[in-house]
LOKOLVEX-698473 format. One record per residue (C-alpha): x, y, z; residue in one letter. Coordinates in steps of 0.02 Angstrom, whole numbers, plus 50000, padded with zeros to 5 digits. Example, Ala and Ser with C-alpha at 12.3 -4.5 7.8 and 13.67 -1.06 7.14 Angstrom:
// residues 2
PT     xx     yy     zz  code
PT  50615  49775  50390     A
PT  50684  49947  50357     S
***
This chain:
// residues 548
PT     xx     yy     zz  code
PT  50735  51147  48730     X
PT  50756  50962  48699     X
PT  50733  50823  48826     X
PT  50919  50801  48865     X
PT  50939  50988  48897     X
PT  50793  50980  49019     X
PT  50875  50837  49114     X
PT  51043  50925  49116     X
PT  50963  51081  49189     X
PT  50878  50979  49326     X
PT  51038  50890  49376     X
PT  51134  51053  49379     X
PT  51017  51122  49512     X
PT  51060  50976  49624     X
PT  50878  50923  49635     X
PT  50812  50752  49584     X
PT  50718  50751  49421     X
PT  50536  50734  49465     X
PT  50363  50753  49392     X
PT  50384  50941  49378     X
PT  50410  50928  49191     X
PT  50273  50800  49163     X
PT  50143  50911  49084     X
PT  50266  50999  48970     X
PT  50359  50844  48912     X
PT  50204  50751  48861     X
PT  50084  50889  48814     X
PT  50016  50892  48635     X
PT  50120  50996  48514     X
PT  49994  51136  48499     X
PT  49993  51161  48688     X
PT  50181  51154  48723     X
PT  50266  51310  48790     X
PT  50446  51267  48741     X
PT  50549  51420  48697     X
PT  50700  51411  48582     X
PT  50863  51446  48676     X
PT  50992  51571  48623     X
PT  51145  51486  48550     X
PT  51258  51537  48694     X
PT  51138  51470  48826     X
PT  51115  51306  48733     X
PT  51303  51287  48716     X
PT  51326  51316  48903     X
PT  51191  51190  48947     X
PT  51270  51060  48833     X
PT  51427  51063  48941     X
PT  51333  51028  49104     X
PT  51357  50846  49159     X
PT  51205  50741  49201     X
PT  51217  50679  49379     X
PT  51041  50635  49434     X
PT  51002  50494  49313     X
PT  51109  50390  49197     X
PT  51013  50395  49034     X
PT  51134  50290  48933     X
PT  51015  50144  48917     X
PT  50852  50237  48939     X
PT  50725  50217  48800     X
PT  50653  50378  48732     X
PT  50495  50436  48820     X
PT  50335  50402  48726     X
PT  50210  50542  48728     X
PT  50051  50512  48824     X
PT  49954  50629  48713     X
PT  49904  50479  48609     X
PT  49796  50416  48751     X
PT  49617  50468  48725     X
PT  49498  50489  48874     X
PT  49417  50323  48826     X
PT  49586  50236  48829     X
PT  49628  50312  48998     X
PT  49461  50248  49066     X
PT  49496  50077  48993     X
PT  49667  50071  49075     X
PT  49593  50132  49239     X
PT  49458  49997  49239     X
PT  49586  49862  49202     X
PT  49698  49924  49342     X
PT  49551  49926  49463     X
PT  49512  49746  49415     X
PT  49692  49694  49442     X
PT  49700  49778  49612     X
PT  49533  49701  49661     X
PT  49607  49530  49630     X
PT  49756  49563  49744     X
PT  49647  49639  49880     X
PT  49512  49506  49870     X
PT  49629  49361  49903     X
PT  49684  49437  50067     X
PT  49508  49419  50137     X
PT  49407  49293  50036     X
PT  49498  49141  50104     X
PT  49462  49176  50289     X
PT  49281  49116  50294     X
PT  49322  48960  50192     X
PT  49463  48902  50308     X
PT  49354  48788  50417     X
PT  49289  48698  50262     X
PT  49465  48680  50192     X
PT  49529  48613  50359     X
PT  49392  48482  50367     X
PT  49423  48421  50189     X
PT  49611  48402  50215     X
PT  49596  48344  50395     X
PT  49724  48473  50448     X
PT  49671  48615  50561     X
PT  49836  48653  50647     X
PT  49915  48725  50488     X
PT  49766  48826  50427     X
PT  49841  48991  50481     X
PT  49982  48964  50355     X
PT  49856  48980  50213     X
PT  49841  49164  50263     X
PT  50018  49190  50326     X
PT  50103  49121  50170     X
PT  50011  49246  50060     X
PT  50047  49394  50174     X
PT  50231  49352  50194     X
PT  50259  49330  50007     X
PT  50159  49484  49955     X
PT  50247  49596  50081     X
PT  50423  49537  50041     X
PT  50405  49549  49852     X
PT  50327  49724  49840     X
PT  50492  49820  49826     X
PT  50560  49689  49706     X
PT  50422  49713  49578     X
PT  50429  49901  49600     X
PT  50613  49903  49557     X
PT  50595  49778  49414     X
PT  50460  49887  49335     X
PT  50588  50028  49328     X
PT  50713  49912  49243     X
PT  50608  49804  49125     X
PT  50453  49912  49106     X
PT  50274  49907  49170     X
PT  50206  49791  49034     X
PT  50329  49649  49067     X
PT  50314  49659  49256     X
PT  50123  49672  49264     X
PT  50110  49521  49148     X
PT  50232  49425  49259     X
PT  50140  49473  49419     X
PT  49968  49430  49348     X
PT  50034  49266  49276     X
PT  50109  49213  49443     X
PT  49948  49261  49530     X
PT  49837  49161  49412     X
PT  49953  49009  49408     X
PT  49954  49013  49597     X
PT  49764  49023  49597     X
PT  49749  48869  49485     X
PT  49869  48771  49595     X
PT  49771  48823  49750     X
PT  49608  48764  49672     X
PT  49684  48596  49624     X
PT  49785  48571  49784     X
PT  49771  48390  49845     X
PT  49833  48427  50021     X
PT  49873  48567  50142     X
PT  50059  48577  50100     X
PT  50027  48606  49915     X
PT  49893  48734  49957     X
PT  50013  48832  50068     X
PT  50151  48830  49936     X
PT  50027  48884  49802     X
PT  49966  49025  49915     X
PT  50145  49086  49931     X
PT  50161  49088  49740     X
PT  49995  49179  49730     X
PT  50061  49304  49857     X
PT  50215  49337  49752     X
PT  50103  49390  49609     X
PT  49979  49483  49717     X
PT  50118  49580  49804     X
PT  50183  49638  49635     X
PT  50015  49695  49568     X
PT  49986  49838  49690     X
PT  50148  49938  49665     X
PT  50145  49913  49477     X
PT  49964  49972  49465     X
PT  50006  50128  49566     X
PT  50157  50158  49456     X
PT  50059  50140  49293     X
PT  49935  50270  49356     X
PT  50082  50387  49386     X
PT  50134  50361  49203     X
PT  49962  50400  49136     X
PT  49901  50542  49248     X
PT  49996  50697  49304     X
PT  50033  50717  49490     X
PT  49908  50858  49517     X
PT  49767  50752  49445     X
PT  49828  50588  49516     X
PT  49761  50609  49693     X
PT  49579  50604  49641     X
PT  49604  50431  49566     X
PT  49663  50360  49732     X
PT  49486  50363  49800     X
PT  49437  50235  49667     X
PT  49577  50120  49722     X
PT  49533  50146  49905     X
PT  49355  50097  49859     X
PT  49421  49937  49780     X
PT  49510  49890  49942     X
PT  49353  49924  50043     X
PT  49245  49823  49923     X
PT  49366  49678  49932     X
PT  49377  49691  50121     X
PT  49189  49686  50144     X
PT  49141  49573  49999     X
PT  49284  49449  50015     X
PT  49224  49361  50173     X
PT  49045  49359  50107     X
PT  49095  49281  49941     X
PT  49210  49158  50027     X
PT  49070  49100  50141     X
PT  48947  49081  49997     X
PT  49069  48982  49890     X
PT  49120  48868  50033     X
PT  48942  48835  50091     X
PT  48845  48823  49928     X
PT  48974  48779  49794     X
PT  49152  48723  49832     X
PT  49295  48810  49920     X
PT  49402  48799  49763     X
PT  49287  48929  49681     X
PT  49371  49064  49785     X
PT  49525  49032  49678     X
PT  49443  48989  49511     X
PT  49356  49159  49510     X
PT  49526  49242  49491     X
PT  49555  49169  49317     X
PT  49417  49257  49217     X
PT  49444  49418  49315     X
PT  49631  49413  49282     X
PT  49610  49375  49096     X
PT  49483  49516  49082     X
PT  49600  49639  49167     X
PT  49744  49594  49051     X
PT  49632  49600  48897     X
PT  49582  49778  48939     X
PT  49755  49834  48992     X
PT  49879  49764  48869     X
PT  49813  49840  48705     X
PT  49840  50015  48776     X
PT  50003  49982  48869     X
PT  50109  50023  48716     X
PT  50038  50200  48718     X
PT  50089  50233  48898     X
PT  50245  50343  48920     X
PT  50404  50241  48941     X
PT  50515  50292  49087     X
PT  50606  50132  49132     X
PT  50790  50109  49095     X
PT  50887  49948  49080     X
PT  51023  49919  49209     X
PT  51101  49777  49304     X
PT  50984  49698  49432     X
PT  51054  49693  49608     X
PT  50983  49522  49650     X
PT  51087  49506  49809     X
PT  51013  49666  49879     X
PT  50837  49610  49836     X
PT  50861  49439  49918     X
PT  50933  49518  50076     X
PT  50786  49637  50090     X
PT  50658  49497  50065     X
PT  50738  49380  50192     X
PT  50748  49518  50321     X
PT  50565  49561  50293     X
PT  50507  49380  50306     X
PT  50603  49355  50470     X
PT  50530  49515  50542     X
PT  50352  49472  50487     X
PT  50364  49297  50560     X
PT  50421  49369  50726     X
PT  50274  49489  50728     X
PT  50152  49353  50677     X
PT  50209  49225  50806     X
PT  50261  49340  50947     X
PT  50139  49341  51093     X
PT  50029  49207  51016     X
PT  50120  49049  50962     X
PT  50280  49096  51056     X
PT  50320  49213  51199     X
PT  50402  49376  51147     X
PT  50555  49326  51248     X
PT  50563  49149  51180     X
PT  50722  49094  51089     X
PT  50625  49077  50926     X
PT  50562  49257  50924     X
PT  50728  49328  50983     X
PT  50819  49230  50847     X
PT  50698  49291  50712     X
PT  50714  49472  50767     X
PT  50902  49456  50778     X
PT  50910  49382  50604     X
PT  50798  49519  50535     X
PT  50909  49655  50609     X
PT  51072  49573  50555     X
PT  51014  49542  50376     X
PT  50940  49717  50370     X
PT  51110  49790  50415     X
PT  51189  49679  50282     X
PT  51066  49750  50155     X
PT  51110  49929  50205     X
PT  51297  49894  50196     X
PT  51277  49813  50026     X
PT  51173  49959  49962     X
PT  51307  50081  50017     X
PT  51448  49985  49931     X
PT  51372  49938  49763     X
PT  51361  50046  49608     X
PT  51179  50010  49566     X
PT  51091  49953  49725     X
PT  50924  49868  49723     X
PT  50848  50007  49828     X
PT  50957  50165  49826     X
PT  50960  50232  50004     X
PT  50966  50410  49938     X
PT  50797  50379  49856     X
PT  50711  50358  50025     X
PT  50800  50508  50100     X
PT  50770  50694  50085     X
PT  50629  50803  50149     X
PT  50482  50716  50064     X
PT  50493  50527  50045     X
PT  50535  50472  50224     X
PT  50406  50586  50303     X
PT  50269  50538  50180     X
PT  50309  50353  50204     X
PT  50305  50371  50394     X
PT  50142  50468  50392     X
PT  50056  50343  50276     X
PT  50124  50196  50375     X
PT  50060  50265  50541     X
PT  49885  50292  50471     X
PT  49880  50123  50385     X
PT  49941  50039  50545     X
PT  49813  50126  50654     X
PT  49673  50082  50533     X
PT  49721  49899  50518     X
PT  49756  49882  50705     X
PT  49582  49944  50747     X
PT  49500  49840  50611     X
PT  49579  49679  50676     X
PT  49538  49706  50859     X
PT  49373  49800  50862     X
PT  49265  49643  50835     X
PT  49323  49580  51005     X
PT  49270  49745  51083     X
PT  49101  49740  50997     X
PT  49064  49562  51052     X
PT  49109  49587  51235     X
PT  49052  49765  51269     X
PT  48898  49772  51157     X
PT  48853  49588  51146     X
PT  48857  49583  50956     X
PT  48871  49421  50860     X
PT  49022  49390  50748     X
PT  48922  49438  50594     X
PT  48856  49597  50676     X
PT  49031  49642  50734     X
PT  49090  49624  50554     X
PT  48956  49745  50495     X
PT  49005  49867  50632     X
PT  49178  49878  50552     X
PT  49107  49968  50400     X
PT  49128  50144  50474     X
PT  49315  50120  50504     X
PT  49347  50022  50344     X
PT  49233  50098  50214     X
PT  49212  50281  50259     X
PT  49398  50313  50232     X
PT  49359  50315  50045     X
PT  49265  50479  50071     X
PT  49419  50556  50150     X
PT  49528  50497  50006     X
PT  49404  50570  49881     X
PT  49401  50739  49969     X
PT  49590  50749  49978     X
PT  49612  50693  49798     X
PT  49495  50825  49730     X
PT  49576  50957  49839     X
PT  49746  50916  49767     X
PT  49683  50958  49592     X
PT  49653  51140  49641     X
PT  49746  51188  49800     X
PT  49926  51246  49803     X
PT  49954  51193  49984     X
PT  49884  51020  49960     X
PT  49957  50941  50117     X
PT  49851  51051  50230     X
PT  49697  50944  50199     X
PT  49790  50789  50257     X
PT  49863  50876  50410     X
PT  49690  50933  50459     X
PT  49614  50762  50428     X
PT  49742  50666  50529     X
PT  49732  50793  50669     X
PT  49543  50773  50678     X
PT  49564  50584  50673     X
PT  49690  50589  50816     X
PT  49575  50700  50919     X
PT  49429  50582  50885     X
PT  49530  50430  50938     X
PT  49579  50516  51101     X
PT  49398  50568  51133     X
PT  49340  50387  51110     X
PT  49474  50328  51232     X
PT  49422  50455  51364     X
PT  49233  50437  51343     X
PT  49215  50249  51317     X
PT  49099  50160  51342     X
PT  48987  50255  51222     X
PT  48818  50211  51148     X
PT  48851  50102  50997     X
PT  48779  50228  50873     X
PT  48889  50366  50942     X
PT  49044  50257  50939     X
PT  49012  50210  50757     X
PT  48984  50394  50713     X
PT  49147  50447  50795     X
PT  49240  50304  50711     X
PT  49168  50361  50544     X
PT  49234  50538  50573     X
PT  49402  50465  50622     X
PT  49403  50361  50463     X
PT  49365  50511  50351     X
PT  49510  50607  50423     X
PT  49624  50456  50414     X
PT  49581  50423  50232     X
PT  49645  50594  50179     X
PT  49826  50542  50206     X
PT  49834  50407  50072     X
PT  49822  50509  49910     X
PT  49930  50648  49981     X
PT  50069  50533  50040     X
PT  50073  50427  49881     X
PT  50072  50573  49759     X
PT  50199  50670  49862     X
PT  50319  50522  49857     X
PT  50299  50494  49670     X
PT  50314  50680  49635     X
PT  50480  50693  49729     X
PT  50584  50563  49638     X
PT  50655  50546  49461     X
PT  50534  50473  49336     X
PT  50636  50314  49305     X
PT  50629  50274  49491     X
PT  50443  50297  49527     X
PT  50413  50109  49525     X
PT  50556  50079  49648     X
PT  50495  50208  49773     X
PT  50314  50151  49756     X
PT  50363  49972  49795     X
PT  50465  50032  49943     X
PT  50316  50131  50007     X
PT  50201  49979  50002     X
PT  50336  49874  50084     X
PT  50357  49998  50226     X
PT  50170  50017  50253     X
PT  50150  49828  50266     X
PT  50288  49816  50395     X
PT  50217  49959  50499     X
PT  50043  49884  50489     X
PT  50105  49713  50547     X
PT  50201  49795  50688     X
PT  50047  49894  50741     X
PT  49934  49742  50744     X
PT  50063  49650  50849     X
PT  50081  49800  50965     X
PT  49893  49819  50990     X
PT  49882  49632  51025     X
PT  50020  49648  51154     X
PT  49929  49793  51237     X
PT  49771  49688  51254     X
PT  49868  49537  51317     X
PT  49952  49643  51450     X
PT  49784  49714  51505     X
PT  49678  49556  51495     X
PT  49800  49415  51527     X
PT  49920  49310  51424     X
PT  49796  49170  51388     X
PT  49678  49275  51283     X
PT  49654  49215  51103     X
PT  49633  49373  51000     X
PT  49643  49307  50823     X
PT  49506  49217  50730     X
PT  49337  49187  50809     X
PT  49320  49267  50979     X
PT  49174  49167  51047     X
PT  49274  49058  51166     X
PT  49384  49199  51226     X
PT  49245  49325  51256     X
PT  49150  49216  51379     X
PT  49285  49236  51512     X
PT  49315  49423  51492     X
PT  49223  49546  51602     X
PT  49146  49695  51512     X
PT  49234  49822  51623     X
PT  49402  49740  51594     X
PT  49377  49748  51407     X
PT  49329  49932  51416     X
PT  49484  49973  51517     X
PT  49597  49874  51400     X
PT  49529  49955  51243     X
PT  49558  50128  51314     X
PT  49742  50091  51290     X
PT  49709  50031  51113     X
PT  49613  50189  51065     X
PT  49749  50296  51146     X
PT  49882  50203  51047     X
PT  49786  50232  50885     X
PT  49767  50417  50927     X
PT  49955  50430  50959     X
PT  49994  50352  50790     X
PT  49876  50472  50702     X
PT  49954  50619  50792     X
PT  50125  50558  50734     X
PT  50058  50552  50556     X
PT  50004  50734  50569     X
PT  50176  50781  50636     X
PT  50265  50692  50494     X
PT  50157  50784  50369     X
PT  50200  50951  50449     X
PT  50385  50909  50434     X
PT  50367  50851  50253     X
PT  50419  50973  50118     X
PT  50274  51024  50007     X
PT  50338  51025  49829     X
PT  50233  51095  49686     X
PT  50136  50962  49592     X
PT  50158  50950  49406     X
PT  50003  50950  49299     X
PT  49871  51062  49223     X
PT  49879  51229  49310     X
PT  49718  51291  49391     X
PT  49779  51454  49460     X
PT  49610  51536  49469     X
PT  49538  51396  49571     X
PT  49694  51394  49680     X
PT  49683  51579  49716     X
PT  49501  51564  49763     X
PT  49537  51416  49878     X
PT  49674  51515  49964     X
***
């Protein structure tokens, strides 16, 4: 059975072409199980129209059998380096901000050094995901890395705050493209069943960047020069590309050329930026009911509706709405977004709780975040390895998120707890929470046609970022309602914590822990509702039967 006949058969069933044929299509010749069709069956299949994917301009798939284990490791290391760059620049700048503000004599606009990067990286994620499905992974990863490194050089050479902010936005455009492309390349190299176990490595990269970024930023700013936090990106970026590009031509090709719906992409980005600005400024710089916030939210909703209308009335939309429908993608996105939001919301606000309730210093409060930030890697590793063997792979994530939700509720009811017990319970919560990430990502990529994996991966990262920003803003609002509107929750908490009574903080954070538990319970519910489709890849039936 040739490739076209396979695609015809898939479209005739009315199901989207997914990774189910991955291992057969790209398995070495001596391992393939293709069976020659009878002439009458082949003739009947030849008359079936292809409806799922227009393959007119699709390049022929390139077999992945040419990738040796050493080449796969080389690609993996280069992807980890690229992702480390994108993750590092979200955290490394924070500790250097005071030094940068003093040099430029501008403290009032310092927050834009962080905000510009986050806005740009969030808005551009679905753009790069879609472009990788149109122009290929090699072209888009080179473009993203180039934009990131050019932005880094401009940041290091910035003569004033305005140039630095603009350069950070350019850097964010590149950084926001790196993550979805990296996740998509992994989907091209590794089958879905094996893919989950690799997500723990990428989770570890995010944790390393989250913990090491502020430390490196402080060292560079204090002992060298703040520009080093940007110069370090150049050798790391060149090294990642040097490892990656020689093997890229051997990676299977799934992209297909088509017209780019630039209007749809611009509408989506503008809507996202307006929404993110409202969440960033609401309750802090402006009141939630201020004209500025209402105008931003109104603009985000109006432009979002315009994007939906445009997507419904164009032949080749930037983000096909049908792609994020069905019984898998929306539920997996919602589950992953809830867990990511709960994790980030707790990470942002827990230092305030540690400082007031336990009397920790800012540095000690940062170390106390390790259980919630780092231990999630263990959960991702457990879930990833389970997916290799188990048939009902989503059960591990349902169990993990359920335990995490129960742990969050227990913390809310029992607080205040001894610090060691609180950290232990947060660690258990984090393990359960971490199990969602490989399951949700692989489920999404496994449920869509191969030429659209990049698009849906970019959309997933975009949605997670929006939910995370919304959660942080919601948790902040909860604390402001409980503690008073004049509380400064972002940045250093030293001035704010002096005026807050310990009992008031304990009461306020009960609501925060309850909110996190509710989001984790929602994640478990979404996973239960999600359809569990078989994962393509090397069959391990014996192991699966034993695990059952």
